[in-house]
C-alpha positions in Angstrom: 14.6 33.3 -134.5 14.3 33.8 -130.7 16.3 30.6 -130.1 19.0 31.9 -132.5 19.3 35.2 -130.6 19.9 33.5 -127.3 22.3 30.8 -128.6 25.7 30.8 -127.0 29.0 31.9 -128.7 31.2 28.9 -129.3 35.0 28.8 -129.1 36.7 29.6 -132.4 33.4 30.9 -133.8 33.8 33.8 -136.2 31.1 36.6 -136.3 30.7 40.3 -137.1 30.8 42.8 -134.3 30.2 46.5 -133.9 32.4 48.0 -131.2 30.4 50.3 -128.9 33.0 51.5 -126.3 36.3 50.7 -124.6 36.4 48.5 -121.6 38.3 49.3 -118.4 41.4 47.3 -119.7 41.4 49.1 -123.1 39.7 46.5 -125.0 36.8 47.1 -127.5 33.4 46.1 -126.2 30.6 44.8 -128.5 27.4 42.7 -128.2 26.6 39.5 -130.1 23.5 37.5 -129.4 23.0 39.6 -126.2 26.4 38.5 -125.0 29.2 41.0 -124.1 32.3 40.5 -126.3 35.7 41.9 -125.3 38.1 42.5 -128.2 41.7 43.8 -127.5 42.9 46.2 -130.2 39.4 47.1 -131.4 38.2 50.8 -131.3 34.7 52.2 -130.7 32.8 52.7 -133.9 34.7 50.0 -135.8 32.9 47.1 -137.6 35.0 44.0 -137.3 35.0 40.3 -137.8 36.2 38.5 -134.7 37.0 35.0 -133.5 36.0 33.8 -130.1 39.1 32.7 -128.0 37.6 32.3 -124.6 33.8 31.9 -123.8 32.5 32.4 -120.2 28.9 32.2 -119.0 28.5 36.0 -119.0 30.9 37.2 -121.6 33.4 36.2 -124.4 36.8 37.3 -125.4 37.7 37.5 -129.0 40.5 38.5 -131.4 40.1 40.7 -134.5 40.3 38.7 -137.7 39.3 41.5 -140.1 38.3 45.2 -139.9 35.4 46.0 -142.2 35.0 49.6 -141.1 38.1 51.3 -139.6 37.9 54.1 -137.0 39.3 57.4 -138.2 41.2 57.5 -134.9 43.2 54.3 -135.5 47.0 55.0 -135.8 50.2 52.9 -136.2 51.7 52.0 -132.9 55.2 53.3 -132.3 56.4 50.2 -130.4 57.6 47.2 -132.5 56.6 44.7 -129.8 53.2 46.6 -128.9 50.9 43.7 -129.7 53.0 41.1 -127.9 54.0 43.1 -124.8 50.7 44.1 -123.2 52.4 47.0 -121.2 50.4 49.5 -123.3 46.9 48.9 -124.5 46.1 52.1 -126.6 49.1 52.9 -128.8 46.8 52.1 -131.8 44.4 54.9 -130.8 44.9 58.6 -131.6 45.9 60.4 -128.4 43.1 63.0 -128.3 40.6 60.2 -128.6 42.4 58.2 -125.8 41.5 61.1 -123.5 37.9 61.1 -124.5 37.6 57.2 -124.0 39.3 57.4 -120.6 36.6 59.8 -119.4 34.1 57.3 -120.7 35.9 54.5 -118.7 35.3 56.5 -115.5 31.6 57.0 -116.5 31.3 53.2 -117.0 32.7 52.5 -113.5 30.3 54.9 -112.0 27.4 53.4 -113.9 28.4 49.9 -112.8 29.3 50.4 -109.1 27.2 53.4 -107.9 23.6 54.4 -107.7 24.5 58.1 -108.2 22.7 60.1 -110.9 25.6 60.1 -113.5 24.0 62.8 -115.7 24.0 65.1 -112.7 27.7 64.6 -111.8 30.4 67.0 -113.0 32.8 64.7 -114.7 35.4 66.9 -116.4 37.3 66.4 -119.6 40.5 64.4 -119.1 43.7 66.4 -118.8 46.3 65.1 -121.1 50.0 65.7 -122.0 51.6 67.7 -124.7 54.1 64.9 -125.4 52.5 61.5 -124.4 55.8 59.5 -125.0 58.9 58.6 -122.9 57.3 59.9 -119.7 57.9 57.0 -117.3 60.8 57.6 -114.8 61.1 54.0 -113.7 61.4 50.7 -115.4 61.2 47.3 -113.7 62.2 44.7 -116.3 62.1 41.0 -115.6 65.3 39.2 -116.6 65.3 35.8 -118.4 67.5 33.8 -120.7 66.9 32.1 -124.1 69.6 30.3 -126.1 72.3 31.7 -123.9 71.1 35.3 -124.5 70.0 37.5 -121.6 66.5 39.0 -122.1 65.0 42.0 -120.1 61.4 43.1 -120.6 57.8 42.4 -119.5 55.7 39.3 -119.7 53.4 39.1 -122.6 49.7 39.7 -122.4 48.0 36.9 -120.4 51.1 34.8 -120.5 54.4 34.1 -118.7 56.4 34.5 -121.9 59.1 37.2 -121.5 59.1 39.8 -124.2 62.5 41.4 -124.7 62.3 45.1 -124.9 65.2 47.1 -126.2 63.5 50.5 -126.4 60.2 51.1 -124.6 58.3 54.0 -126.2 56.8 55.2 -122.9 60.0 54.8 -120.8 62.4 57.8 -120.3 65.4 57.6 -122.6 67.8 57.3 -119.7 66.0 54.3 -118.1 65.9 52.6 -121.6 69.7 53.2 -121.9 70.4 52.1 -118.3 68.4 48.7 -118.7 70.2 48.0 -121.9 73.6 48.7 -120.5 73.1 46.6 -117.4 71.8 43.8 -119.5 75.0 43.8 -121.6 77.2 43.9 -118.5 75.3 40.8 -117.0 75.8 39.1 -120.5 79.4 39.8 -120.8 80.2 38.7 -117.3 77.9 35.6 -117.6 76.1 36.4 -114.4 73.5 33.5 -113.6 70.0 34.5 -114.4 67.2 33.3 -112.1 65.0 30.6 -113.5 61.5 30.4 -112.0 61.1 26.8 -112.9 64.4 25.4 -111.6 64.7 28.1 -108.8 68.4 28.4 -109.9 70.3 31.5 -110.8 70.7 34.9 -109.2 69.4 38.0 -110.9 65.6 38.2 -111.3 64.9 41.9 -112.2 66.6 45.1 -113.2 65.1 48.3 -111.9 66.2 51.7 -113.3 64.8 55.0 -111.9 65.8 58.5 -113.2 65.3 61.8 -111.5 63.9 63.6 -114.5 64.9 67.1 -113.1 68.1 66.0 -111.3 69.2 63.6 -114.1 70.4 61.2 -111.5 70.0 57.5 -112.1 69.5 54.6 -109.6 70.0 51.0 -110.5 68.6 48.2 -108.4 69.4 44.6 -109.1 66.8 42.3 -107.6 68.4 38.9 -106.8 67.2 35.6 -105.4 70.1 35.4 -103.0 72.3 37.9 -101.2 75.5 36.5 -102.8 76.0 38.2 -106.1 78.8 36.8 -108.2 81.4 39.3 -109.6 79.7 42.1 -107.6 82.6 44.4 -107.6 83.1 44.1 -111.3 79.4 44.7 -112.0 79.6 47.9 -109.9 82.7 49.0 -111.7 81.2 48.5 -115.1 78.0 50.2 -114.3 79.9 53.2 -113.0 82.2 53.3 -116.0 79.4 53.0 -118.7 76.8 55.0 -116.9 78.5 58.0 -114.9 75.1 59.5 -114.2 74.3 56.6 -111.9 74.5 57.9 -108.3 73.0 54.9 -106.5 73.5 51.2 -107.1 71.4 49.0 -104.8 70.6 45.3 -104.4 67.3 44.0 -103.2 67.0 40.3 -102.1 63.8 38.5 -103.0 64.0 34.7 -102.7 60.3 34.2 -102.4 58.1 32.5 -104.9 56.0 35.5 -105.6 54.8 38.0 -108.2 56.0 40.9 -106.0 59.1 42.6 -107.4 60.8 43.7 -104.3 61.8 41.6 -101.3 62.2 42.9 -97.7 65.9 43.3 -97.6 67.8 46.1 -99.5 71.5 46.8 -99.4 73.7 49.5 -100.9 76.3 48.4 -103.4 77.7 51.8 -104.3 77.0 55.5 -104.2 74.0 57.0 -102.2 71.0 55.2 -100.8 68.7 57.4 -102.8 68.5 59.8 -105.8 67.1 63.3 -105.8 64.0 64.3 -107.7 62.2 67.7 -108.0 58.5 68.5 -108.4 57.9 72.2 -108.7 59.9 73.9 -105.9 60.1 70.7 -103.8 62.9 68.2 -103.9 62.6 64.6 -102.8 65.0 61.8 -101.8 63.9 58.5 -103.5 65.2 55.3 -102.0 64.9 51.9 -103.8 61.6 50.8 -102.5 60.0 54.2 -102.1 56.8 54.8 -104.1 56.9 57.9 -106.3 54.7 58.9 -109.2 56.0 57.4 -112.5 55.2 60.5 -114.5 56.7 63.5 -112.8 55.5 66.1 -115.4 51.9 65.0 -115.1 52.2 64.5 -111.3 52.6 68.3 -111.1 49.3 68.7 -113.0 47.6 66.1 -110.7 48.9 67.7 -107.5 47.8 71.1 -108.6 44.3 69.6 -109.0 44.5 68.2 -105.5 45.6 71.7 -104.3 42.5 73.3 -106.0 40.2 70.6 -104.6 41.5 71.0 -101.1 41.1 74.8 -101.3 43.0 75.4 -98.1 43.1 78.8 -96.3 46.0 78.2 -93.9 43.8 77.2 -91.0 43.1 73.6 -91.9 44.4 70.4 -90.4 45.2 68.0 -93.2 45.8 64.2 -93.3 47.8 62.8 -96.2 46.9 59.1 -96.1 49.1 56.6 -98.2 51.6 59.5 -98.1 54.7 57.7 -99.6 57.5 60.1 -99.4 55.2 62.9 -98.4 54.8 64.4 -101.9 51.0 65.5 -101.8 51.2 66.7 -98.2 54.2 68.8 -98.8 52.7 70.2 -102.0 49.9 71.5 -99.9 51.9 72.3 -96.7 52.3 76.1 -97.1 48.5 76.5 -97.2 47.8 74.2 -94.2 48.0 74.8 -90.5 49.2 71.2 -89.9 49.9 68.2 -92.1 49.9 64.6 -90.7 50.9 61.6 -93.1 51.1 57.9 -92.7 52.3 55.0 -94.7 52.9 51.3 -94.0 56.4 51.3 -95.6 59.0 52.5 -93.0 61.4 53.6 -95.6 58.8 55.9 -97.1 58.1 57.5 -93.8 61.8 57.9 -93.2 62.1 59.7 -96.5 58.9 61.8 -95.8 60.4 63.1 -92.5 63.7 64.0 -94.3 61.8 65.7 -97.1 59.7 67.8 -94.6 62.8 68.7 -92.6 64.7 69.7 -95.8 61.9 72.1 -96.8 61.5 73.5 -93.2 58.0 72.1 -92.9 57.9 71.8 -89.1 54.2 71.5 -89.1 54.4 68.3 -91.2 54.5 65.0 -89.1 54.7 61.5 -90.4 54.0 58.1 -88.8 54.3 54.4 -89.8 50.9 52.9 -89.8 47.5 52.7 -91.4 45.0 55.6 -91.6 42.2 53.4 -90.3 44.2 52.9 -87.0 45.8 56.3 -86.7 42.7 58.5 -87.4 40.7 57.1 -84.4 43.8 57.3 -82.1 44.2 61.0 -83.0 40.5 61.6 -82.6 40.6 60.2 -79.0 43.5 62.7 -78.5 41.3 65.5 -79.7 42.8 66.0 -83.1 40.5 65.7 -86.2 41.4 66.6 -89.7 39.4 69.3 -91.8 40.7 67.8 -94.9 41.6 64.2 -95.7 43.7 63.4 -98.8 43.7 59.7 -99.9 45.9 58.2 -102.6 45.4 54.5 -102.2 46.7 51.6 -104.3 44.5 50.0 -107.1 42.6 48.0 -104.5 41.0 51.3 -103.2 40.3 52.3 -99.6 40.3 49.7 -96.8 36.8 48.9 -95.6 37.9 49.9 -92.1 39.2 53.3 -93.3 35.9 53.9 -95.2 34.0 53.4 -91.9 36.6 55.5 -90.0 36.0 58.4 -92.5 32.3 58.4 -91.8 33.0 58.4 -88.1 35.7 61.2 -88.0 33.8 63.2 -90.7 36.4 65.6 -92.2 34.7 68.4 -94.0 36.4 67.5 -97.3 37.9 64.3 -98.7 40.1 64.7 -101.7 40.3 61.3 -103.3 43.2 60.5 -105.8 42.5 57.3 -107.6 44.3 55.1 -110.1 41.4 52.6 -110.5 37.9 53.9 -111.5 36.2 50.7 -110.4 37.5 50.8 -106.8 37.0 54.7 -106.8 33.3 54.2 -107.8 32.7 51.6 -105.0 34.3 53.8 -102.4 32.4 56.8 -103.6 29.1 54.8 -103.3 30.0 54.0 -99.7 31.0 57.6 -98.8 27.9 59.1 -100.5 26.0 58.2 -97.3 27.5 61.4 -95.7 29.4 63.0 -98.7 28.4 64.7 -101.9 30.5 64.3 -105.0 31.4 67.9 -106.0 33.3 66.9 -109.2 35.6 64.3 -110.8 38.7 65.4 -112.7 40.3 62.6 -114.8 44.0 63.1 -115.4 46.0 61.0 -117.9 49.1 59.9 -115.9 49.8 57.0 -118.3 49.3 57.8 -122.0 49.0 54.8 -124.4 47.6 52.7 -121.6 44.0 52.2 -120.4 44.9 53.5 -116.9 43.3 56.8 -115.9 43.9 58.8 -112.6 41.1 60.8 -111.1 41.0 63.7 -108.5 37.6 63.7 -106.8 36.4 66.3 -104.3 33.9 65.0 -101.8 32.2 67.4 -99.3 30.4 66.5 -96.1 26.7 66.9 -96.4 25.0 69.3 -94.0 23.2 67.5 -91.2 
């Protein structure tokens, strides 16, 4: 019996499994013979029969063969290619339950990567959306070709097979329409589509971004070479069929890389940017500029940042990873001075313009990394009272973590899009900082992603 319990799972083996919780990628998690089994599409509380598809020393991946006991929270996905696409992971789960599971995903990350007393932390309920569909303001669809027909969409889960998407359930209606229209134009004009294997062809990706409040559209064609055949006709057709397009750009990326954008961007027609509004603030968004993908929920998130910062008008604030300056400008009226930094020069250019447009003379922006600029400013006698960080999924740079402990701002407000790296960074900062609370915010309904706003306060010496 003991030998049976420790026996390894074999590939293609079928076995019953009870799903205990959701994993960080939205898959169901169960245990069989003391091994962790990850099952995409399974929901906590369900009893399923699964088949092992991949077996590793410490875990196995499996697929559902049969659901013996179905969760009451299981629903029919809205998207016809949901199971193929992989862009969303939770469309089969009722939305209210998605919010509960996302809070649990945050708890799992803290359990795994910190030594903090989880039961003593204030981890608030996830803030969701009233309408959790068609919220994304930007689509980046890879372009391919099959049997002479142009496809535009995303790569399938764990594969390099392009799934054609005509109507994405989480994309804004205007970006759905724009992608479909540009695809038809490229098809009619027989524009050469880039082939990754042969390295031939021109167009690699279509990017469409909408200003949800301004209703302006931007189209970016990402090409392998600068020469774009029938360029003038493409521009003319886009403008004729999509009059709301105010900016048509071309980005050149000839590298063998998974990165969407290359270093060079040129204007084909219209403006270099489109306008977007958050609350009372308006922003100029150029092609490569980072901007939150869910503007409606961004207002919710930034208001949480404002609450956490609790500014009185006397504080010096640093907005690290500032992008176009959105978070800093959101807080600017309550701060004595805002300083922001980002490594993308276009973003800093836009941030300066945005600050000037809103008369924020006490907001200053520099190209660079926080871990380099904070020590430089400290030597000049300038230290922040409050540090806002909104890093990429990789979390804070090790050097920045050490810099925070050296410069010791009274408050750190950490905006995170990855619970695992958030937990690791919190563990490091907990040497000198206490975690006041963690507020999960659902920026990406129907996916396993969860954003958090965390307030950290400097411990008394």
